[in-house]
C-alpha positions in Angstrom: -14.2 -52.8 40.8 -10.5 -54.2 42.0 -9.2 -50.7 42.6 -12.2 -49.3 44.3 -12.7 -51.9 46.7 -9.2 -53.9 47.1 -6.9 -50.9 46.8 -8.3 -47.4 47.5 -10.8 -48.9 50.5 -7.5 -49.8 52.3 -7.0 -45.9 53.0 -10.9 -45.2 53.6 -11.2 -47.9 56.1 -7.9 -46.6 58.0 -9.1 -42.9 58.0 -12.7 -43.3 58.1 -13.4 -46.6 59.7 -15.7 -48.6 57.0 -16.1 -48.7 53.4 -19.2 -50.5 52.1 -19.8 -52.5 49.2 -22.6 -50.7 46.4 -23.6 -51.7 43.3 -24.1 -48.1 42.4 -20.5 -47.3 43.2 -19.1 -50.2 41.0 -21.6 -48.5 38.1 -20.1 -45.1 38.8 -16.3 -46.2 38.9 -17.0 -48.0 35.4 -19.0 -44.7 33.8 -15.8 -42.6 35.0 -13.3 -45.2 33.2 -16.0 -45.4 30.3 -16.8 -42.0 29.1 -14.8 -38.5 28.8 -17.7 -36.5 30.1 -20.3 -37.8 32.9 -22.7 -36.2 34.9 -23.7 -37.8 38.2 -26.8 -36.9 40.1 -27.5 -38.9 43.4 -28.6 -38.8 47.1 -26.6 -37.1 49.8 -24.6 -40.0 51.8 -24.2 -42.0 49.0 -20.4 -41.5 48.5 -20.6 -39.2 45.3 -17.6 -37.4 46.6 -15.8 -40.4 47.7 -15.9 -42.3 44.5 -14.9 -38.7 42.9 -11.7 -38.7 45.0 -11.2 -42.6 44.0 -11.1 -41.5 40.6 -8.3 -39.2 41.3 -6.3 -41.6 43.1 -6.5 -44.2 40.6 -5.3 -41.6 38.0 -2.4 -41.7 40.2 -2.0 -45.3 40.9 -1.9 -45.8 37.1 0.7 -42.9 36.5 1.2 -43.4 32.8 2.5 -40.2 32.0 5.2 -37.7 32.5 2.6 -35.0 33.9 -1.1 -35.4 34.6 -2.6 -32.5 36.2 -6.3 -32.1 37.3 -8.3 -29.9 38.6 -10.8 -30.5 41.4 -13.6 -27.9 41.3 -16.4 -27.2 44.1 -18.5 -23.9 44.5 -15.5 -22.4 46.5 -12.0 -23.0 46.3 -11.4 -23.8 50.0 -14.3 -26.5 49.7 -12.4 -28.3 46.9 -9.3 -27.9 49.1 -11.2 -29.6 52.0 -12.0 -32.5 49.9 -8.3 -32.7 48.7 -6.8 -32.7 52.1 -9.1 -35.8 52.7 -7.8 -37.5 49.7 -4.4 -36.8 51.1 -5.2 -38.6 54.2 -6.3 -41.4 52.2 -3.3 -41.6 50.4 -0.8 -41.3 53.1 -2.5 -44.2 55.2 -2.5 -46.6 52.1 0.8 -48.8 51.5 -0.4 -48.9 47.8 0.6 -45.5 47.5 3.9 -45.4 49.3 6.0 -45.2 46.4 4.8 -41.8 45.7 6.7 -38.7 47.3 4.6 -35.5 47.9 6.1 -32.4 46.6 4.1 -30.2 48.9 3.3 -29.5 52.2 0.0 -27.8 51.2 -2.9 -29.8 52.8 -5.3 -28.7 50.2 -3.1 -29.3 47.0 -1.9 -32.8 45.7 1.5 -32.9 44.0 3.3 -36.1 43.8 6.0 -37.9 42.1 7.2 -41.5 41.6 10.6 -43.2 41.1 10.7 -42.4 37.3 9.8 -38.7 38.3 6.5 -38.6 36.8 4.4 -35.9 38.1 0.6 -36.1 39.5 -1.0 -33.0 40.6 -4.5 -32.2 41.5 -5.2 -28.2 42.5 -8.3 -27.0 44.2 -10.7 -24.3 42.4 -14.0 -22.5 42.8 -16.4 -22.1 40.0 -16.9 -18.5 40.5 -13.3 -17.6 40.8 -10.4 -19.9 39.2 -7.4 -19.0 37.0 -8.4 -19.2 33.3 -6.2 -20.3 30.6 -5.5 -23.5 32.6 -6.0 -26.5 30.1 -5.7 -29.6 32.5 -5.9 -32.9 31.3 -9.4 -33.3 33.5 -11.5 -31.5 35.8 -13.7 -32.9 38.6 -16.6 -30.9 39.3 -18.2 -31.6 42.8 -21.3 -30.0 43.9 -20.5 -26.8 41.9 -24.2 -25.8 42.1 -24.3 -26.1 46.0 -23.1 -23.2 48.5 -23.5 -24.7 52.2 -24.2 -21.4 53.6 -26.7 -19.9 51.4 -29.4 -21.3 49.0 -28.6 -20.0 45.4 -31.1 -18.3 43.3 -31.7 -18.3 39.6 -29.3 -15.3 39.0 -26.6 -17.2 40.6 -27.5 -20.8 38.8 -27.5 -18.8 35.6 -24.1 -17.2 36.2 -22.6 -20.6 36.9 -24.5 -22.3 33.7 -23.0 -19.7 31.7 -19.2 -20.1 33.4 -19.6 -23.7 32.9 -20.6 -23.8 29.3 -18.5 -21.0 28.2 -15.3 -21.2 30.2 -15.0 -24.7 32.3 -16.4 -27.2 29.3 -13.6 -26.2 26.9 -10.5 -26.3 29.5 -9.7 -30.0 29.8 -7.7 -31.7 27.2 -9.4 -34.9 28.0 -12.1 -35.5 31.0 -14.9 -33.6 32.9 -16.9 -35.2 35.5 -19.6 -33.6 37.4 -21.2 -35.2 40.3 -23.9 -33.3 42.4 -27.6 -32.7 43.6 -29.8 -30.5 41.4 -30.9 -27.1 42.6 -33.6 -26.1 39.7 -34.9 -27.5 36.5 -33.1 -25.0 34.6 -29.6 -25.6 36.3 -26.3 -27.3 34.8 -27.9 -30.7 35.1 -30.7 -29.8 33.2 -29.1 -28.1 30.8 -27.0 -31.3 30.0 -29.9 -33.7 29.4 -29.9 -34.7 25.9 -26.4 -33.6 25.3 -25.1 -36.6 23.6 -21.4 -35.7 24.8 -22.3 -36.4 28.4 -23.3 -39.7 30.2 -25.7 -38.2 32.7 -27.8 -40.5 35.0 -29.6 -40.0 38.2 -29.5 -42.1 41.1 -32.3 -41.4 43.7 -31.9 -43.5 46.9 -35.4 -45.1 46.4 -35.6 -46.9 43.1 -38.9 -48.7 43.6 -41.5 -47.6 46.0 -43.9 -50.4 45.4 -41.0 -53.0 45.7 -39.3 -50.9 48.4 -36.0 -51.4 46.5 -33.3 -48.9 47.2 -29.9 -47.7 45.7 -27.7 -48.6 48.5 -29.4 -51.4 50.7 -25.8 -52.2 52.5 -26.0 -48.5 54.0 -29.4 -47.2 53.6 -32.2 -50.0 53.9 -35.9 -49.1 53.2 -36.7 -48.7 56.8 -33.7 -46.3 57.8 -34.4 -44.1 54.6 -38.4 -44.2 55.8 -37.0 -43.0 59.3 -34.8 -40.4 57.8 -37.9 -39.2 55.7 -40.1 -38.9 58.9 -37.2 -37.0 60.5 -36.4 -34.4 58.3 -39.5 -34.0 56.3 -41.1 -34.9 53.1 -39.5 -31.7 51.4 -36.0 -32.2 52.9 -36.5 -35.9 51.7 -37.4 -35.0 48.3 -34.2 -32.6 48.0 -31.4 -34.9 49.8 -32.6 -38.4 48.6 -34.9 -38.4 45.6 -32.7 -35.9 43.7 -35.7 -33.3 43.2 -34.4 -29.9 42.3 -34.0 -27.7 45.4 -35.8 -24.9 44.4 -38.8 -26.9 43.0 -39.3 -28.4 46.3 -39.4 -25.0 47.9 -41.8 -23.4 45.3 -45.2 -22.4 45.5 -46.3 -24.8 43.0 -44.7 -28.1 42.1 -43.3 -28.9 38.7 -46.0 -31.4 38.4 -48.9 -29.0 39.1 -47.6 -26.8 36.4 -46.8 -29.4 33.9 -50.1 -31.0 34.3 -51.8 -27.6 33.8 -50.2 -27.4 30.9 -52.2 -28.1 27.6 -50.4 -28.2 24.3 -53.2 -28.1 22.2 -54.2 -24.6 23.5 -53.7 -21.9 20.9 -51.9 -18.4 21.7 -54.2 -16.2 19.5 -52.5 -13.4 17.6 -54.5 -10.6 18.0 -53.4 -8.7 14.8 -53.7 -12.2 12.4 -56.5 -14.3 14.1 -60.1 -14.5 14.6 -61.5 -15.2 17.9 -65.2 -16.5 18.5 -65.1 -18.9 21.2 -67.9 -18.9 23.6 -67.0 -18.2 27.5 -66.4 -15.0 29.5 -62.7 -13.7 29.4 -60.9 -12.4 32.3 -57.3 -11.0 31.9 -54.1 -10.1 34.3 -51.2 -7.5 33.6 -48.1 -7.5 35.7 -46.6 -4.1 34.9 -42.8 -3.7 34.5 -40.3 -1.7 31.9 -37.0 -1.2 33.0 -35.6 -3.5 35.3 -38.4 -6.2 35.3 -40.8 -7.5 31.9 -44.5 -7.0 31.9 -46.9 -10.1 31.0 -50.0 -10.0 29.9 -52.7 -12.9 29.7 -56.3 -13.6 28.9 -58.1 -16.7 30.4 -61.3 -18.0 28.6 -64.0 -19.3 31.3 -65.3 -22.9 29.4 -68.8 -23.1 31.2 -69.0 -26.6 29.9 -66.2 -28.2 31.3 -65.8 -25.8 34.2 -61.9 -24.8 33.8 -60.3 -21.6 33.1 -58.4 -21.7 29.6 -55.7 -19.3 28.8 -55.9 -18.1 25.3 -53.1 -15.3 25.3 -49.8 -14.8 26.5 -47.6 -11.7 25.7 -44.7 -10.4 27.1 -43.2 -7.0 27.2 -39.5 -6.3 27.4 -38.2 -2.8 27.9 -41.6 -1.3 26.1 -43.0 1.8 27.0 -46.1 1.9 29.1 -47.9 3.9 26.3 -47.6 1.2 24.2 -48.2 -1.5 26.7 -51.8 0.1 27.5 -52.5 0.4 23.6 -51.9 -3.4 23.2 -53.8 -4.2 26.2 -56.9 -2.1 24.9 -56.8 -4.0 21.9 -56.3 -7.1 23.4 -59.3 -6.7 25.6 -61.3 -5.8 22.6 -60.4 -8.6 20.5 -61.1 -11.2 23.1 -64.1 -9.4 24.8 -62.7 -9.2 28.1 -65.3 -9.1 30.7 -63.0 -7.8 33.5 -59.5 -7.7 34.5 -56.8 -6.6 36.8 -53.6 -5.1 36.6 -50.4 -4.5 39.2 -51.0 -0.8 40.5 -48.3 -1.4 43.3 -46.3 1.6 41.8 -49.0 3.6 40.2 -47.5 3.7 37.1 -50.9 4.1 35.1 -51.9 6.5 37.5 -52.0 9.3 35.1 -53.6 7.3 32.4 -56.6 6.7 34.8 -57.0 10.0 35.6 -57.6 10.7 31.8 -59.9 8.3 31.4 -57.7 6.1 29.2 -57.6 3.0 31.1 -60.1 0.7 29.3 -63.2 -0.1 31.3 -63.2 -3.3 33.4 -59.5 -3.2 34.0 -59.0 -2.7 37.8 -55.7 -1.4 39.7 -54.5 -3.7 42.3 -51.7 -2.8 45.0 -50.1 -6.2 45.5 -49.1 -5.9 48.9 -49.3 -7.9 52.2 -52.8 -9.6 52.5 -53.8 -9.0 49.1 -50.9 -10.9 47.7 -52.0 -14.1 49.8 -55.5 -13.4 48.3 -54.3 -14.1 45.1 -52.1 -16.9 45.9 -54.8 -18.7 47.8 -57.3 -18.3 44.7 -54.4 -19.8 42.5 -53.6 -22.5 45.0 -57.5 -23.7 44.9 -58.1 -23.2 41.2 -54.6 -25.1 40.2 -55.5 -27.8 42.6 -59.0 -28.3 41.5 -57.6 -28.6 37.9 -59.5 -25.7 36.6 -56.8 -23.8 34.9 -55.3 -24.8 31.7 -52.2 -22.8 30.8 -50.6 -22.2 27.2 -47.4 -24.1 26.4 -45.2 -20.9 27.3 -41.8 -22.2 28.4 -41.0 -18.4 29.8 -44.4 -18.3 32.0 -43.8 -21.8 33.2 -40.3 -21.0 34.7 -41.7 -17.7 35.9 -44.7 -19.8 37.6 -42.0 -22.2 39.2 -39.5 -19.3 40.3 -42.1 -18.4 43.0 -41.4 -19.7 46.6 -43.7 -20.7 49.5 -43.2 -17.1 50.7 -43.9 -15.6 47.7 -40.8 -14.3 46.7 -38.9 -14.8 43.2 -35.3 -14.3 42.3 -34.5 -11.6 39.8 -33.4 -13.2 36.4 -32.7 -11.7 33.0 -36.4 -13.1 32.2 -38.2 -11.4 34.9 -39.1 -11.5 38.8 -42.0 -13.9 39.0 -44.2 -11.8 36.5 -46.3 -14.6 35.3 -47.1 -15.6 38.5 -48.9 -12.1 39.2 -50.3 -11.6 35.8 -52.0 -15.4 36.2 -53.1 -14.6 39.5 -54.6 -11.4 38.7 -56.5 -13.1 36.0 -57.8 -15.9 38.3 -58.7 -13.1 41.1 -60.6 -11.7 38.3 -62.4 -14.4 37.4 -63.3 -15.3 41.0 -64.9 -12.0 41.7 -66.6 -11.3 38.1 -67.6 -14.9 37.7 -69.0 -15.6 41.3 -72.2 -13.8 40.5 -73.2 -16.3 38.0 -71.0 -19.5 38.7 -71.5 -19.9 42.5 
């Protein structure tokens, strides 16, 4: 605390004009000194990067080893270099660091030496392109999931996850600290939850809505935060100030909507081993894929007594031939006694089967383009909003549903391309059309 507000702040004030106290800043500084692995998720404009730079300055201030080298990693190397240039300004403006001599004129690199010849080095790096084989004392990862020019899709997020876990994580000899804003439930911060080696904590700008208690009252009062919320809107505020994953705020469904629909007591019936004898008409949906995309087939049962559409089956096909998929769907429709259903016929993959009369009765092809896509989405929105859909506890299905954005676009990933959204949507549409005569 003394170093942050009594030493480092001098340079910040001389360069930026002010440096306000904050209890959260004290806690962050303590955690960085206490734990070798930390992950800090917090709101924008709450000094995450400034504290990260202060920790590097503290390492220099102590300078307790002959050679102390660090990496400062951002999404791109030039972003990291920009922050190190900022740190350099703070150090040059601070009389406490006058005993150190700079060994480089490069603005985006810190390389300093003291009177005893002990060196301190911080180099910039980008998470997608950095020198392999390095083993610095420590690494600071600052918003490595954030590209200021473009929103990352799930494929890019998964790539960064893989790079971090397979390469970055084992690089530092001693310390590794992450700062940032979550992009998706499956991003790096999501993966590190529960990993005992990491002290991961989340600091939203609003701590308690009922009490109007905020994280940094010295800078962001309740009234100023609510004014910001009014200006930028709920979704942007949730992302920037409440630490909600970026993709979840831009998704067609919210995390809360999907999680509230999941019923862990539901059974995913096996058509080869189980017996099915539940009452209620069944409806199915089948999103076709084979090579680049998987297929997903679902069956829902309408429970008349509770007025809910309850999922009884979820089946994924990865790289499975259409003949085998169709054979399975036939058996499943017979097993559940499916009343009717729809399949994705956008690319006419089953055209030949339909002409030969091999597509089962009650299963209708649908072209998922334009207006019909929005009709499906509208039906899903209504049924989910009314709490009339109960889902199986299928993590892959959940992720697929949450990947669909408000424009009905979904990124391509190794697990699919929004396939469950369309299979479930087709089942919901089949229910609406097939059940209308005796429900409405």
